[in-house]
C-alpha positions as CSV (number, residue, x, y, z in Angstrom):
1,X,11.1,88.2,-13.2
2,X,14.0,87.0,-15.2
3,X,14.6,84.1,-12.9
4,X,10.9,83.0,-13.2
5,X,11.1,82.9,-16.9
6,X,14.3,80.9,-16.7
7,X,12.6,78.3,-14.4
8,X,9.6,78.0,-16.7
9,X,11.7,77.3,-19.8
10,X,13.8,74.8,-17.9
11,X,10.7,73.0,-16.8
12,X,9.3,72.8,-20.3
13,X,12.6,71.5,-21.6
14,X,12.7,68.8,-18.9
15,X,9.1,67.8,-19.7
16,X,9.9,67.4,-23.4
17,X,13.0,65.4,-22.7
18,X,11.2,62.9,-20.4
19,X,8.3,62.3,-22.8
20,X,8.4,59.0,-24.8
21,X,9.3,59.4,-28.4
22,X,6.6,58.8,-31.0
23,X,3.9,57.6,-28.5
24,X,5.8,54.4,-27.7
25,X,3.9,53.8,-24.4
26,X,0.3,53.7,-25.9
27,X,1.6,51.4,-28.7
28,X,3.0,49.0,-26.3
29,X,-0.1,48.9,-24.2
30,X,-2.2,48.3,-27.4
31,X,0.0,45.4,-28.5
32,X,-0.1,43.8,-25.0
33,X,-3.9,44.0,-25.1
34,X,-4.0,42.4,-28.6
35,X,-1.9,39.5,-27.5
36,X,-3.9,38.9,-24.4
37,X,-7.2,38.9,-26.5
38,X,-5.8,36.4,-28.9
39,X,-4.9,34.0,-26.1
40,X,-8.3,34.4,-24.5
41,X,-10.1,33.8,-27.9
42,X,-8.1,30.6,-28.7
43,X,-8.7,29.2,-25.2
44,X,-12.5,29.8,-25.4
45,X,-12.6,28.2,-28.8
46,X,-10.9,25.0,-27.6
47,X,-13.1,24.9,-24.5
48,X,-16.3,25.2,-26.7
49,X,-15.0,22.4,-29.0
50,X,-14.5,20.2,-26.0
51,X,-17.9,20.9,-24.7
52,X,-19.6,20.1,-28.1
53,X,-17.7,16.8,-28.3
54,X,-18.9,15.9,-24.8
55,X,-22.5,16.7,-25.8
56,X,-22.2,14.5,-28.9
57,X,-20.9,11.5,-26.9
58,X,-23.8,12.0,-24.4
59,X,-26.4,12.0,-27.2
60,X,-24.8,8.8,-28.7
61,X,-25.0,7.1,-25.2
62,X,-28.6,8.2,-24.8
63,X,-29.5,6.9,-28.2
64,X,-28.0,3.5,-27.5
65,X,-29.8,3.3,-24.2
66,X,-33.1,4.1,-25.9
67,X,-32.5,1.3,-28.5
68,X,-31.8,-1.2,-25.7
69,X,-35.0,-0.2,-23.9
70,X,-37.0,-0.7,-27.2
71,X,-35.5,-4.1,-27.7
72,X,-36.2,-5.2,-24.1
73,X,-39.8,-3.9,-24.4
74,X,-40.4,-5.8,-27.6
75,X,-39.1,-9.0,-26.1
76,X,-41.2,-8.5,-23.0
77,X,-44.3,-8.0,-25.2
78,X,-43.6,-11.2,-27.1
79,X,-43.2,-13.2,-23.8
80,X,-46.4,-11.8,-22.4
81,X,-48.3,-12.8,-25.6
82,X,-46.8,-16.4,-25.3
83,X,-47.9,-16.5,-21.7
84,X,-51.4,-15.3,-22.5
85,X,-51.8,-18.0,-25.2
86,X,-50.6,-20.6,-22.9
87,X,-53.1,-19.5,-20.2
88,X,-55.9,-19.6,-22.7
89,X,-54.9,-23.1,-23.8
90,X,-54.8,-24.1,-20.2
91,X,-58.2,-22.7,-19.4
92,X,-59.7,-24.5,-22.5
93,X,-58.1,-27.8,-21.4
94,X,-59.5,-27.4,-17.9
95,X,-63.0,-26.7,-19.2
96,X,-62.8,-29.7,-21.5
97,X,-61.8,-31.9,-18.6
98,X,-64.5,-30.5,-16.5
99,X,-67.1,-31.2,-19.1
100,X,-65.8,-34.7,-19.6
101,X,-66.0,-35.3,-15.8
102,X,-69.5,-33.8,-15.7
103,X,-70.6,-36.1,-18.5
104,X,-69.1,-39.2,-16.9
105,X,-70.3,-38.5,-13.4
106,X,-73.6,-36.5,-13.6
107,X,-75.2,-37.5,-16.9
108,X,-75.6,-41.2,-16.0
109,X,-77.1,-40.2,-12.6
110,X,-79.5,-37.9,-14.2
111,X,-80.6,-40.4,-16.8
112,X,-81.1,-43.1,-14.1
113,X,-83.3,-40.7,-12.1
114,X,-85.2,-39.9,-15.3
115,X,-85.6,-43.6,-16.0
116,X,-86.9,-44.2,-12.4
117,X,-89.3,-41.3,-12.6
118,X,-90.7,-42.5,-16.0
119,X,-91.0,-46.0,-14.7
120,X,-93.0,-44.7,-11.7
121,X,-95.3,-42.7,-14.0
122,X,-95.7,-45.7,-16.3
123,X,-96.8,-47.9,-13.4
124,X,-99.3,-45.2,-12.3
125,X,-100.8,-44.2,-15.7
126,X,-100.5,-47.5,-17.5
127,X,-98.0,-48.9,-20.0
128,X,-96.6,-46.7,-22.7
129,X,-96.9,-47.4,-26.3
130,X,-94.4,-50.1,-27.2
131,X,-91.7,-49.2,-29.6
132,X,-91.9,-50.4,-33.1
133,X,-89.0,-52.2,-34.8
134,X,-86.0,-50.0,-35.7
135,X,-86.8,-50.2,-39.4
136,X,-90.0,-48.3,-38.9
137,X,-88.1,-45.3,-37.3
138,X,-85.7,-44.6,-40.2
139,X,-87.0,-41.4,-41.8
140,X,-90.5,-42.8,-42.4
141,X,-94.0,-41.5,-41.6
142,X,-94.0,-43.9,-38.6
143,X,-91.7,-41.4,-36.9
144,X,-94.3,-38.7,-37.1
145,X,-97.1,-41.0,-36.2
146,X,-95.2,-42.0,-33.1
147,X,-94.7,-38.4,-32.1
148,X,-98.3,-37.7,-32.7
149,X,-99.4,-40.7,-30.7
150,X,-97.3,-39.6,-27.7
151,X,-98.0,-35.9,-27.8
152,X,-101.6,-36.0,-28.9
153,X,-104.4,-35.9,-26.2
154,X,-106.3,-38.5,-28.1
155,X,-103.6,-40.9,-29.3
156,X,-101.1,-43.3,-27.9
157,X,-100.9,-43.7,-24.1
158,X,-101.6,-40.1,-23.0
159,X,-105.0,-38.5,-22.8
160,X,-104.0,-35.3,-20.9
161,X,-101.7,-32.4,-20.9
162,X,-99.7,-34.0,-18.0
163,X,-99.0,-37.0,-20.2
164,X,-97.7,-34.8,-22.9
165,X,-95.3,-33.1,-20.5
166,X,-93.9,-36.4,-19.1
167,X,-93.6,-38.4,-22.3
168,X,-92.1,-35.8,-24.6
169,X,-88.6,-37.3,-24.1
170,X,-89.6,-40.8,-25.2
171,X,-86.9,-42.2,-27.5
172,X,-85.2,-38.7,-27.7
173,X,-81.9,-39.9,-26.1
174,X,-79.7,-42.9,-26.6
175,X,-79.8,-45.8,-24.1
176,X,-76.6,-45.9,-22.2
177,X,-76.9,-49.6,-21.4
178,X,-77.5,-50.4,-25.1
179,X,-74.6,-48.3,-26.3
180,X,-72.1,-49.2,-23.5
181,X,-69.2,-51.1,-24.9
182,X,-70.9,-51.5,-28.3
183,X,-72.8,-54.6,-27.1
184,X,-76.1,-53.5,-28.3
185,X,-78.1,-55.1,-25.5
186,X,-80.6,-53.7,-23.0
187,X,-82.5,-55.7,-20.4
188,X,-85.7,-53.7,-20.9
189,X,-85.8,-54.5,-24.6
190,X,-88.6,-52.8,-26.6
191,X,-90.1,-51.3,-23.4
192,X,-87.0,-49.1,-22.8
193,X,-87.8,-45.4,-22.7
194,X,-84.5,-44.6,-24.6
195,X,-83.5,-45.1,-28.2
196,X,-81.6,-48.3,-29.1
197,X,-79.4,-46.7,-31.8
198,X,-79.6,-43.6,-33.8
199,X,-82.3,-44.9,-36.0
200,X,-84.8,-44.9,-33.1
201,X,-84.0,-41.3,-32.1
202,X,-87.1,-39.1,-32.2
203,X,-87.1,-35.4,-32.7
204,X,-88.4,-33.3,-29.8
205,X,-88.7,-29.9,-31.5
206,X,-92.5,-30.5,-31.6
207,X,-92.7,-30.1,-27.8
208,X,-94.1,-26.7,-26.7
209,X,-91.3,-26.3,-24.2
210,X,-88.4,-27.1,-26.6
211,X,-85.8,-24.3,-26.7
212,X,-87.9,-22.1,-24.3
213,X,-85.1,-21.8,-21.6
214,X,-81.3,-21.1,-21.8
215,X,-78.9,-23.9,-21.3
216,X,-77.3,-23.6,-17.8
217,X,-74.1,-25.5,-19.0
218,X,-73.6,-23.2,-21.9
219,X,-74.1,-20.1,-19.7
220,X,-71.8,-21.3,-16.9
221,X,-69.0,-23.3,-18.8
222,X,-69.4,-21.9,-22.2
223,X,-69.6,-25.5,-23.5
224,X,-72.5,-28.0,-23.7
225,X,-71.8,-31.7,-24.2
226,X,-75.1,-32.2,-25.9
227,X,-74.4,-29.7,-28.7
228,X,-77.1,-29.0,-31.2
229,X,-79.3,-31.8,-29.8
230,X,-79.6,-30.0,-26.5
231,X,-83.3,-29.5,-25.4
232,X,-82.3,-25.9,-24.2
233,X,-81.4,-22.9,-26.1
234,X,-77.6,-22.0,-26.4
235,X,-78.2,-18.5,-27.9
236,X,-80.9,-15.9,-27.3
237,X,-81.8,-16.2,-30.9
238,X,-82.8,-19.9,-30.3
239,X,-85.4,-19.0,-27.6
240,X,-89.0,-19.8,-28.4
241,X,-92.2,-18.6,-26.7
242,X,-93.9,-21.0,-24.3
243,X,-97.1,-22.4,-25.4
244,X,-98.3,-23.5,-21.9
């Protein structure tokens, strides 16, 4: 029993001697942990700063790229507008050339055909009323009397509706032979169906078929060489109702 007590006291003494003084071991561990935490925090801060700098640079690069794209798009839009204007000018010039070619090639042929038809009708139905001197056509009552004589069933050369339909163009267009080269000469003289100068031009608005159809040239080409003097309508508002 005495030996057991001796062993117990010796063990307690040994345990007290081997124990670190003042809790030195926990303090050392706490300092080690604090140092490691400081190192980890500074490393994370520097890494975050580097990442933010990289993001800023990427945003700047993206902004510059977007500005370049905007400039390129604006230049492309300007070029497309220039190309469109050039195409429109080219189309207008082509239409003008086509109209000129049509007038040079087709108009004389049509007028010659009309002259031949009118000459045939004249030979069948008798001579037309001879044209008065140019002075009588210059804004005088003779112009109205000439129109009434041609279009009236009882006056002039015509006595039927057919004569009214065939003679309504009398002196309503300029004679190409008379106006060619500014010579002022025509082999037919006063018997010519066409006007020898602007003073002999007669209005055709009295005819019942005047402006009763749309002009095919205006509808297809958008341009008519006859302009306002065209016998056909250039706009739906100009259309008139047929009388017969």
